[in-house]
N, C-alpha and C positions, 0 to 999 in steps of 0.2 A: 634593484629591479627584481620582479617576481619571476622565478624560474618556472620552466614548463612543468616540472614535477610538483612544485608547490601549487601551481594553478590547478593541476589535475587532482591533487589531494583536496583542495578546497571544493572542487566540483563534486567529488565523491561524497564529501560531507553534505553538500546540498541535496544530492539525489537520495541520500539516506532518509530524507523526510517522506519518501513515497508511502502513501497509504492506499490499500486496496480499495477499489470502487470509488476513488476520488480523483478528479482530474488534477494533473500536475499544474503548478503555477508556471508562468512563462520562464522564470529563472531556473526552476528545476528541469523544465523541458530542454532549455538551452544546455544545461549541464549534462543531461543524458545524451543528447545528440553530439555534443562535443567529445564526450568519452568514447562513444561508438566510432566516431570519425577517427580518433587517435588509434583505436584498436585496428581499424582497417588500414591506416597508414603504416602501422607496425607490422602488418602482414599476419596478424594473429587471427585465427578463426573467430567469428563473431561470438559463437556460443561459448567458446573457451574464455574469451575476453570478458564477456558479461558474467560468467561464473566467477572470474577473478574479482570483479566488482562486488559480487555478492559476498565473497569471503571478507572483503575489507569494509563492508557496510556495518555500521554500529547498530542500526535499527533492525529489529527482527522482521517487521513488515517489509522493509526494503530487501532484506535477505531473501525472503520467500518470493517476493516479486521478481527479483533478478534471477533466481534459480528457475522460476517458472518460465521466464522469457528465454533463458539459455536453453532449457529443455525443449521448448517449442522450436527454436531456431535449429537445434541439432536434429530434431525429428523431421522438420519440414524443409529445412534449408532456406527459410524465408524470414527475414526480420519483419516484413510487413505483417505476416500472419501472426507473429509473436506479439507485436505491439497492439494489433487489432484485438487479439484474444485477451490481452492484459486488461483492457477496458478503461485505463485511467490516463491515456495519452490524448491530447487534442486531436480532433478529426482532421484538421489541416495537416498536421505532422504525419498522421497515419497514411493519409492519401498521397502525400508527397513522397513518402518512403516507398509506397507502391509504384509510383512513377519512376523513382530512382532505380528500383530493381528491374523494372521492365526495360528501361533505357540503358541499363548498365552503368549508370552514373550515381550510384548510391552515395559514394564518398562526397561528390560535389553537392548532392542534395542535402546531406547531413551538415556540411559546412554552411550552406545557405540557410538552413533551418536554425543553426546555432546563431547566426547573425540576426535572423528575423526575430527570434524569441529573446535574444539579449536586448535588441532595440525595444521590443514590446515591454520587457521588464523595466527598462529605463524610463519609458514613457509613463507607465503606470505609477512608478515611484515619483516622478515629477508631478503628475496630476494629483496624486495623494498628498504630496507635500504642499501643493498650491491650494488645495481645498481645505486641508485640516486646520491650518492657522486661522482663517476667517471663521470656521465653525466653532473652534475653541474660544475665539474672541467673542463671538455671538453668545455662546453659552455662559461665559463669565459675566458679560454685561447684562444678560437676562437675569442672572442671579442677583446682581446689584440692583437692578430695577425692581425686582421682586421685593427685596428688602426695603427699598424706599417706599414703594406703593403700599405694601401690606403691613409693614412694621413701623417705619419712621413717620409717615404722614398721619396715621391714626394717633400716635403719641402727641404730635403737635396739635391735632384737632382737639384731643382731650384736654390738653393744657389750655388751649384757647377758650374752650367752653368753661373750664373751671375759673377762668378769669372773668366770667360773666358776659362774654361777647360771643359772636358767631362768625363763622367764616363768610367773607363777602361772596356775592354771586360770581364775581370773576374768579375768585379762588376756588369755589366749588366747581366751576366749569373747567378750570385748568386741571384740577385733581381728577375729574371724570375723564378728561382727555388722556391724562397720564395713565389712569387705570386701564382704559380701553387699549391704548398703545402697548402697554405692558402685556395685556392678554394676547394681543396680536403677535407680539414677539414670541411668547410661549408657544402659541399655535404653530408659528413658522418653524421654530426649533424642533418641536415635536414631529411635524411633517417631514422635515429634513432627515431626522434620525430614523423615522419609520421607513422612509424611502430607501435610505442607506442600508437598513437591516434587511428589507425585502430583496433589494438587489444582491446583497451579499449572500443571502440564503439561496436565491435562485442560481447565482453563480456557482455556489458550492454544490448544488444539486445537479449541475451539468447543463443548465439552460444557457450556455454561453452564446450559441448562435442566435437564439431567440432574443436575448438581450441586445446583441449587436444590431439585429433588425430594428429594434425600437430606438436604440441610441442614434443610429445613422439616419433616422428619419427626422431628427431634431434639426431645425434650420441652422445652417452653418456647418453642420457635420455631414450632411448628405453627400456633398461633393468629395469629402474625405473618404467616405465609405465607397463611393464609386471608383476612386483612385486605387483603393486597396483591392477591390475586386478586379479591376483592370490589370493591376500589377500581378496578381496571382494568375490571371488568364494568360498574359503574355509570357510569364515565367514558364508555365507548363508547356505552352506551344513551342517556345524557343528551345526548351530542353528536349522535347520529343522530336521536333523536326531536325535538330542537330544530331540526333542519334539515329536518323534514318527512317523514322516512322512517317507514315503518310499523314497528310493534313486531316483526312477523315478520322483516322484513329486518334489523333491528338485532340480533335474537337469532341470525340466521343468520351474521352477521359476528363476533359476540362471541367464539366459541370460538377464532378465529384470534389473538385478542389475549391470552387467558389461557393461561399456560404450565402451570398446575397441572392434572394429569390428573383429580383428583377433582372440581375445579370445572368442567372441561370436561364431565364426565359429568353433573353437575347441570344444566348449561345445556342439554345435549341432552335430558335428562329433562323439563326445563321446556318445551321445544319440543313434545315429544310430548304432554304434559298439555294445552297450549293447543290443539293440533290435535284432541284428544279432546273439547274443549268447555269446559275450565276457563278462568276468567279469569286474568290475569297475577298478581295478588296471591295468589290461592289456589294457583297453581302454584308460586310462590316459597316460600310457607309450607310446602308439601308437601315440597319438595326440601331445605328447611332452609338456604337460602343466607344468610338474614339473621336477626337476632334479632327478638324479638316486637315491640319498639317500632319498629324499622326497617320491619318488614312492615306495621305499622299506618300508618306514614307513607306507604308506597307505596300502600296501599289507599286512603287519603284522596286522594293525588295522582291515582290512577287514576279515582276517581269524579269528581274536580274537573276532569279533563282537563289536569292539570299534571304529567304523569309526567316530562317532561324536567327541570323545575325540581327535582323531588324527587330525581331521580337525580344531578343535578349537586351538589345540597346534600349528599347522602350521600357523594359523592366527596370533598368538602371535609372532611366529618367523619372519613372513613376516613383521609385523608392526615394529618390532625392526630393521630389516634390512632396511626398508624404512626410518625410522627416522635417522639411521646412515648415509645412503646414501645422504639424503637431507642435513644434517648438513655438510657433506663433500663438497657437491656441493656449498652450501652457503659460506663456508669458502674459496673456491677457486675463486668464482666470483669476489669479490671486488679487491683482490690483482692483479688478472689477468688483469682486466679492467684498473686498475690504471697503471700497467706496460705498457700495450699497448698504453694508452693515453700519458704516459710520453715520450715514444719513439717518437710518432708522433709529439707531441708538442715540444719536444727537437730539433728534426730535423728542424721543421719550424722556431723556434727561432734562431737556428744557421744560417739557410739560410737567415734570415732577418738581423741578427746582423753583419754577415761577410761583406756584401756590405756597411753597415753603417760604419763599422770600416775602410773599404777601402776608402770611401768618406772622413772620418775624417782625415785619414793619408795623403790623397792627398792634403786636405786643409792645413794641418799643414806643 
């Protein structure tokens, strides 16, 4: 079994990959929040603990980054200001740390962020694994088809002509179909690789939120994006309400956590409705943020004065639904891509092999 010290050592190694002016990956972010959470649990001042991490970091960029964060925390007394100034942490993490400091629940926030980003890292790894195999299969089969269409078929055609005959009209038609199908496959492979490169470049340049906006507009993923936004919204409200903050203050900070534009608009609309005299459950019902049963739960919690408990419970429900939905999508991706690629490649191989068989039978 992995000991706590071994786990911490592994995470320190992960965080040593930090590069200035580059967003951390989900795995690296989880490692950082986990380490800072351990520092708080140990009762060590944050700036002192982060300075210790800097000393143990093998990478020079990581050393400088840690020392800069430690210095800012020591000068300002705020981890939020330090990670904001660093510039390479995800915006959701930065804003949640701000909420944690304001509510006095920084340790709880860091633990929840660790779980959140560990889950995100697992999901990305699963999706990458599910997509990479079909793409590799497609690329290999495209290379085989290329050899058949561009190299093998011309050899047989030349042999056939040297024997004093010509390819039949059926054989010509089949070879044309094979050539066209092969070209289509090359175009598909090229487009897939180009899209992957563009997405990777945009992601590396820090356009994560914009990419999420586009991805969650894809049919089948929109509902997942809505659940993610709703989960962030209920998490912030539950945390702030349980810390004694007013509902108005919690709603004021909520838009900074949510990245989805439509959800932001709904939250602003909710604020306007409350200012106009409507109560919170009625405002939520009007903006359509939650389903009917969830709105009734909020209404009961509002009347009972237990809004914080209801919001935290809804956060747990949403996170479970999100996990289940992501697992289902990942389980569908690979077999679907393999099936599509198999149909395409099978059609190409048949269109290539039939004229070859026709040539061979004519020779025979």
